[in-house]
N, C-alpha and C positions, 0 to 999 in steps of 0.2 A: 504493500500500499504505500509505504513512504517513497519508494522508487518511482512508482507511477505518479505521485504527487509532484516530485521533483522534476519528472519529465515534462509534465503538464506546465509547470512554472517555467521551464526553459523554452517551451514553445510559445507561451503567452508573452514572454519578454520580446520575442522576435517580432510579434505583430502588435504590440502595445501602442496605445495612442501616443502620439509624439514621434513615432518612427516614421521613416519615409515609406516603408512598406505598408504600414497601416493606412497612411494617406493615399497610396496608390489603390489599396483594396477598397476604401471607402469611395473613392472617385468611380471605380467600376461599378460598385454596388448602387450608388446613387444614379448612375447613367442608365441602369437597367439592362445591361448588355450580357451580364453573367460572365463568368471566367473560370479557368482551371490553371492553377499556378503550381508549379513544382519546385521546391528548393533543394536542389541537388543535381550535379551533372556527372554522377559516378557512372561506371559501366552498366550497372544494373538498370539505371534510369534510361541511358541512351539505347540500351538493348530493347526497350519498349517502345521507343519513339520512332516514328516514321513521317518523312516528308517535312514540309515546313521551311523556314528560313533560319540561318544562322545570323544572329545579331551581333553578339559579343560586344556590348557597349555598356558603359556605367549605368547603374540603375537609376531611375527617375520615376517619380510618381506620375507625371504627365505621360512619360513614355509608356508605362505600364497601361495607363488608361486608353491610350491610342491603339496599342497592340492588341488590347482585349476586344477591340471591335471586329477583329478577325476571328474566324472559327478556329478551333483547335486549342491546344495547351500552350502556355508559356513556361519556359524552363529558366530558372535562375540559378546563380551559384548557391552553394549551401549556406553562405552567409548573407545572401540577399544583396550583395553588392554589385552584381553584374547581371544584365539580361543576355542570356546565351542563345535561346531559340524561341521562335514564335510561330504560330499557325501550324503547330506540331500535332500529329495524331498519336495518342497513346493507346497501345494494345497490350494490356495486362493479361495474365493467364486467367481464363474464365473459371478455372477450378478453385481459384483464390476465393474464400467465403466472403459474402457481402450481404448485409441486410438492407442496404439502399435500394430504392426503386428507381430513381432517375438515372439517366444514362451518365451524366456528368458526375453525380456523386458516387455512383457505383464504380466508375472508373477511377475516381480519385481515391476512394477506400482501397480498391484492389492494388493500385500502384503503390500506395503508402505501405500497405501490408507486405507487398513483394519486395520493396526496395528499402523500407525503413526510413525513407525521407519524409520531410513534412510536405503535404500537398493541401492546397487550399481550394475549396470549391465555393464559388459565388453564385447563388441561385438567382436566376432571372425572375422566376415566378414567386418564390417565397421571400425574396429580398432579405437574404440572410447569408452570413460568411461561416462556413464549416471547415474546421481544421481536422486533419487526419495526420497521425504520426504513429505508424505501426498499427497496433490495435487500439490505440487512443483515439477518440473521437470527441470534439468539442465544438459547440456553436458559440461564436462571439455574440456577445450581447452589447446593447447600446450602453454607453458609459454611465448614464443616469440611472439605469436599472442596476448595474454593478455597484455603483455608489450607495444606493439604497439598501442593497443586500450587505454591503460592508459595514454600513452604519448599525444595521440591526445586529450583525454578528459582534460588532464591538461593544454594543450595549449588553448583549449576553456575556461576553468576556469579562466585562467590568463587574457584573454580578458574581461571576464565578470567581473572580479574583478576591472580591471583598470577603466571600464566604470562606475561601481557601486561607487567606491571611488570618481570619478569625480563628479557623480551626487550627493553624500554626501556633498562634498565641496560647490557645487553650492547651495544646500539647505542650509547650514550654512550662506552663504551670504544673501539669501533671509529671513532667520529668523530674521536677525538683521535689515533689512529694512521693515519687516512686510508684504512681498509680497509672501508668501508661499501660493500655492494653493493646494487643495486636489489631484489634478492630480499629482503635483510634488511628493508628498509623496507616493501615490499609485504606481507611476512608480518605485520608489525605492524599495518598498516592494515586487512588482512583480519581479523585476530583481534579488532581493536577494533570493527570493523563487527558481527562476531558477538555481541560483548558487548553492543552497543548494542541488538541484536535481543532478546537475553534480558531486558535492562533494560526494554525496551518491554513485554515479556511480563509482567514483574513489576508494571509500572505498571497494566496492565490488571487484575491481580489486586487490587491496592490499590484501584482505583476499584470493583471488584465487591464487594469486602469492607466498603467504607464505614467506618463508625465502628470496625469490628473490624479494620481493617488499618493501624492507626497504627503498630504494632511492625514490620511488614513495610515500611512506608514509610521508618522510621528505619533499618532494616538496608540497605535499598536506598540510601539517601543516603549512608550510611557507605561502602559498597562502591564507590561512583562518586566519592568525594571526589578531586578533583584530576585525575582521569583524562581527562574530556572535553577539559579545557583543554590537557592534555599532547599529546593526540592532534592537537589543532588546530595546536599548534606543530611537531609532526612533519610535518604536511602543508605547513605554511608553509616548513619547511626544505627539502622535497624536491620539492613540486609545481612545475610550470613557472612559475606565477604565484604569488608569495609572498604576496599581501595576504589578510587574514583572511576577507574576503568570499568569495574563491575556495575557501579552506580549508572554510568552512561549506557551500558549494555542493557540493564533492566529498563531504563527510560526508552530506549529504542525499541526493545521487544514490545513494550506496551503500545508503542506507536503503531505496531503492525497488527494488533489485535482488532477484531471487529467490535462494533458497539455492543453486541450482545455478550461477548465474551468479558468486555470490561465491567459488566454488572456482577460478575462472579467474584465476590470478595475473597473467597477461599482460594481461587486460582492466583489472585494477586499475592495472597499470602505465601502460597507455595513458591511463587517466583522468586520472592524474597528470601526463600529458604526456611520458612517456618510452616511445617506440615501440620502443626497442631491446632487447637480450637482458637477461635478469633477472641475469646474472652480471657485468654491466658495473659499474665503480666509479662511485659517485656522490658529490658533495661537498655536505655541509650547508651552509646559509647561516649558521647559528650562532644564530638567534634563540632556540632551546630552551636552549642553553647560556647565553646572556646573561641569560635570564630567572632563572637560578639565582644571579645576583650580587646581594647584597643592596643595597637602596636604589638601584638602577639604574633610573631612569625609563624606561618603554617607548619614548617618543620617541627617547631617547638610543640605546637598543638598535637602533631602526629606522635611525638615522643611521649607525651603525656598520656595519650590513649593507649599507645603500646605498653606503658608501664602499668597503668591502673585498670585499664579494660572497660570500666563502666563509669558513667557519670556519678553514681552513688559512691563509688570507692574514691573518686577524684575529690568529691565534697568533703569526704572524711580524712582526706590526706593532711598530715602535719606539715609544718614549714620544712622540717628536716627531710620528709619524704619528698617534698617537691623540689627541695634543693639538690637532692641526689639525682635527678632526672637530667639527662645530657642536655647542655645548653641553658640551664636555669641556675642562676646564682640565688644568693639570699635575697637580694633586692627585688629580683623578678618573681621569686616565690611569694613573697609578701604581697606584691601587686596582683598575682593570680588569685591568691587566696581572698583578698579584698574584693576584687571584681566578682569572684564567684558567689561571695556572700551577698553582695549588692544585687546581682542579678536573681539570686534566690528571694530576696526581699521584695523585689519589683514584681516577681511573678506569682507569688502565693499571697 
């Protein structure tokens, strides 16, 4: 799922508003002539092309519009920087599956499936632009429609963000009292995965909006500020393996799950390495709390977790025990103890 999303985003960037290619496609659409454009001149594409004219000139939106008045396909370079062929007939393998009914769109889908290149079909009758990239199919929408959906998604993401930060604050209070259950942790991981999915959807809208999506991108960046890092440290505190690589792996695996699978809290718990009941009490390692201590280098926090294992033991450590940890002197030991005590008082 993640690979397909990234592939769609790459395609949308090529035809986003503000690009010369999008301007040319819009010109053809508004003229009502229809068109079939292939981005790619590799041997697989040329093997399917017959007749037409070799152009080989720099791309221009006006040139694309004029050439689309002729029958046949237009072949561009893979980067869309040059117009290579026009008035070309494409003859894909009829055995390649296609669910399209119109000749132009069926040809576009088969050519893209057969070559892997981006193919754009502009419908004269339906007045819409359809993109094909391998098995991917996407209909371009008017910028106002995309902007409306992006704003709705941003509102949903903002509600998820507020609920998620509230749950993280509650988790912090439970950590200092030793009352964290696996259910508390899994619920946060589940909500964060859903927020990631919404953020990915908004990113797609940003790609599709192109130059008109800057404000949406800024809002998305603001809503996500600090949240991905916080979730990674929640994973490091409670997953069976505490290293950052494993935390990122868990996050990526959740991104591949279906919406139905995401509802199974037990499955998320097992992914973290906890096969037991959701009401069992779990102990945090304390990495997330330690990163809230000002000017505490991450390697020192790692040494503390390696030495004490859990936040409960870290809170109970004496100054001499803290001083004995690699990289911590008497002054830093007193600072760590004082900050931990202050964080405990603020949380409970």
